[in-house]
C-alpha positions in Angstrom: 37.2 166.6 190.0 37.5 163.4 191.9 33.6 163.5 192.2 32.0 164.4 188.8 29.9 167.3 190.3 27.2 168.0 188.3 23.8 170.8 189.3 22.1 167.3 190.6 24.8 166.7 192.9 25.4 169.9 194.1 21.3 170.3 195.2 21.2 166.8 196.7 24.9 167.7 198.4 22.8 171.1 199.9 19.8 169.7 200.6 21.8 166.7 202.8 24.1 169.7 205.0 20.6 171.8 205.4 19.2 168.8 206.6 21.4 167.8 208.9 21.5 171.7 210.4 18.7 171.4 212.1 20.0 168.5 214.6 23.0 170.8 215.0 24.2 173.7 216.9 27.5 174.5 214.6 29.1 173.7 212.0 33.3 173.2 211.3 34.4 174.1 208.2 37.4 172.6 206.9 39.8 173.9 204.2 43.0 173.7 203.0 45.1 176.2 204.9 47.7 175.9 201.8 44.8 177.3 200.0 41.9 178.7 201.7 39.6 180.3 199.1 39.9 177.8 196.6 39.2 174.9 199.6 35.8 176.5 199.7 32.6 175.9 198.4 31.8 179.4 197.1 28.4 179.9 198.4 29.1 178.5 202.2 28.0 181.7 203.7 24.3 180.5 201.9 24.5 177.0 202.5 25.0 177.4 205.9 22.0 179.8 206.9 23.5 181.5 209.8 24.9 178.7 211.7 27.5 179.4 214.0 30.7 178.5 212.1 34.2 177.5 212.9 36.4 177.9 210.2 39.4 175.3 210.7 42.5 175.5 208.3 43.5 172.1 208.5 47.3 171.2 206.7 49.1 174.1 208.4 52.0 172.6 209.1 52.5 172.3 205.6 51.2 176.5 204.8 53.5 178.8 204.9 53.0 180.1 208.2 53.5 184.3 207.4 50.5 183.3 205.0 48.4 181.0 207.4 48.6 184.4 209.6 47.2 187.0 207.1 44.4 184.4 206.0 43.7 184.3 210.6 43.4 187.5 210.2 41.2 188.2 206.5 38.5 185.7 208.5 38.4 188.3 211.9 37.8 190.9 209.7 34.9 189.3 207.5 33.6 188.1 211.2 35.1 184.4 211.6 36.7 182.4 213.8 39.6 180.6 212.1 42.1 178.3 213.9 45.2 176.1 212.0 45.4 172.3 212.6 46.9 169.2 211.7 44.7 166.5 211.5 46.8 164.2 210.6 49.6 164.4 213.3 46.5 166.2 215.7 48.3 169.2 216.0 45.9 172.0 217.6 42.6 169.1 217.2 42.3 168.6 221.1 41.8 172.4 220.8 38.1 172.7 218.7 36.2 171.6 221.3 37.0 174.9 223.4 37.1 176.6 220.6 33.2 175.5 219.5 32.4 176.3 223.0 33.6 179.8 222.9 31.8 179.7 219.7 28.3 179.1 221.5 28.9 181.1 224.7 26.2 182.5 225.0 23.2 179.6 224.0 25.5 177.8 226.9 25.1 181.0 229.7 21.4 181.2 228.9 20.5 177.7 229.4 23.0 177.4 232.9 20.7 180.8 233.2 17.6 178.8 233.3 18.9 176.3 235.7 19.4 173.5 232.5 22.6 171.4 232.6 24.2 172.7 229.3 23.5 169.2 227.0 26.5 168.1 224.3 27.6 170.4 221.9 26.4 169.0 218.5 28.4 169.6 215.6 28.3 169.1 211.8 31.7 168.4 209.4 31.2 170.4 205.7 34.0 170.7 203.5 35.1 169.7 199.6 36.5 166.9 199.0 39.7 165.3 199.9 40.6 167.8 203.1 40.8 165.8 205.7 37.1 165.8 206.8 37.4 161.8 208.1 40.8 161.8 209.5 39.8 165.3 211.5 36.4 162.9 213.0 38.8 159.6 214.0 41.7 162.5 215.3 38.8 163.8 217.9 37.3 160.8 218.7 40.7 159.1 219.5 40.2 156.3 217.3 39.0 155.0 213.7 35.1 156.0 212.5 33.4 154.3 209.5 33.2 157.2 207.5 31.7 157.6 204.3 33.9 158.1 201.4 34.0 161.2 199.5 30.8 160.4 197.5 28.4 162.7 196.5 25.0 161.0 197.2 26.0 157.9 199.9 23.4 157.6 202.5 23.7 155.5 206.2 22.5 155.4 209.5 23.8 158.6 211.1 25.7 158.2 214.1 26.1 160.6 217.2 30.2 160.9 218.0 30.9 161.7 221.3 34.1 163.9 221.7 35.9 166.0 224.5 34.7 163.6 227.4 31.3 163.8 226.0 30.8 168.1 226.1 30.6 167.3 222.5 29.0 165.5 219.2 30.0 165.1 216.3 27.5 163.9 213.1 29.6 161.0 212.1 28.8 161.9 208.1 30.4 164.9 207.6 28.4 167.1 204.8 30.2 167.0 201.2 30.5 170.5 199.2 31.6 171.3 196.0 35.1 173.7 195.0 34.2 176.8 192.2 34.8 175.9 189.0 34.3 179.1 186.9 38.5 179.7 187.5 40.8 177.3 186.4 42.9 178.3 188.9 41.2 177.1 191.5 41.1 172.9 189.9 45.0 173.9 189.1 46.0 174.9 192.7 43.9 172.0 194.0 45.9 169.6 191.4 49.0 170.5 192.9 48.1 170.1 196.3 46.7 166.5 195.0 43.3 166.5 196.4 42.2 166.9 192.3 43.5 163.2 191.0 46.6 163.9 188.2 44.3 161.9 185.4 41.6 164.6 185.5 44.6 167.8 184.8 47.7 167.1 182.8 50.2 166.4 184.7 52.8 169.0 183.0 50.0 171.7 182.8 49.6 171.0 186.3 53.3 170.8 187.6 54.4 174.2 184.8 51.5 175.9 187.2 53.4 175.2 190.8 56.7 176.2 188.9 55.6 179.1 187.6 54.1 180.2 190.8 57.0 178.8 193.1 59.5 180.9 191.1 57.3 184.3 192.0 57.2 183.5 195.3 59.1 180.5 196.4 62.2 180.6 194.5 64.8 180.7 196.9 63.4 176.8 198.8 62.4 175.7 195.0 66.5 176.2 193.9 68.1 175.2 196.3 66.1 171.5 196.2 67.3 171.3 192.7 70.4 173.3 192.4 68.7 175.6 189.9 71.0 178.6 188.7 68.6 180.7 186.9 65.4 182.3 187.8 62.8 183.6 185.0 63.1 187.3 184.8 59.2 186.9 183.0 57.2 184.9 185.2 54.9 185.1 182.4 57.0 183.8 179.4 55.8 179.8 179.5 59.7 179.2 177.6 61.3 180.2 180.9 59.3 178.3 183.6 59.8 175.2 180.9 63.7 175.7 180.8 63.1 175.5 184.6 61.2 172.1 184.4 64.1 170.9 181.8 66.3 171.7 184.9 64.3 170.1 187.0 64.0 166.6 185.2 68.2 167.1 184.4 68.4 167.0 188.6 66.1 163.7 188.8 67.9 162.3 185.7 64.6 162.1 183.9 66.1 162.1 180.6 64.5 160.3 177.3 66.8 158.6 174.4 68.6 161.8 172.6 69.5 163.5 175.4 66.5 164.9 175.5 63.7 165.6 179.0 61.2 163.7 179.6 58.8 166.7 181.1 56.3 164.2 182.1 58.0 162.3 184.3 60.7 165.2 185.4 56.7 167.2 186.2 55.3 163.8 188.7 58.8 163.8 190.2 58.8 167.7 191.0 55.0 167.3 192.3 55.6 164.1 194.7 58.7 166.3 196.2 56.7 169.2 196.7 53.2 167.4 198.5 56.0 165.6 200.7 57.3 168.9 202.6 60.7 168.6 200.3 60.6 172.2 199.4 59.4 173.4 202.9 56.0 174.7 203.7 54.1 176.9 201.2 51.1 178.6 200.3 49.3 179.1 196.6 47.2 182.0 197.2 47.2 184.7 199.8 44.3 187.3 200.9 45.9 190.1 200.4 
């Protein structure tokens, strides 16, 4: 992992978020639209203690739109409001304050009924490392805010950032959560999207995992990109997946002496192009 999480780190991260919950009205839970389950904290419901929550599916421009629609339906069935955005370009970001307002409508209406002038909605952004928390804060603020890095245990004086003409205030320090580690496929999915550094997992294993998955669900865009002819017949046969990786390596000139394919170079080239969106939009998991 980018962060080496241990039980002590998890306890501290949880406590830091729960301390902040006392200060805020609602939570924005930020996840990666390409892997909405793998990029969520497994204990999120317990940690947030029933605080009103808006699930923001970031990087939606890179995800399969049909699968994203399935996830939106899935979250709605669970009683959650989910909303796709792309924090890097700003797509959908301007609608977030209105979504939070809808989430807090009952509370705001009660304040108005009592003759009170509703104060700014106070919001905390939470998520696992590298899902774009700082990018979203900066995009909402309309300027670059000095946010902490994705490191556990980093504390500083907390500030409120006014957004949406002062209607909403963001806590400038996002809450850092940990992903689910028990399932090794979670680690591979996070690594495929670049959320986990390649030094942590073997680059060939990451590419193998991605090629196997894309061969099964996104063969057409991958085969077009690399001019691949033979789709694996048995996705569980590692030899067939290696054959596809070797074809990719040859197409990208990753050849060693003796004409053998350099699988490490081929894997890096493949992952670079995949993450850059060169094979179109894809999602690494579906809710149904």
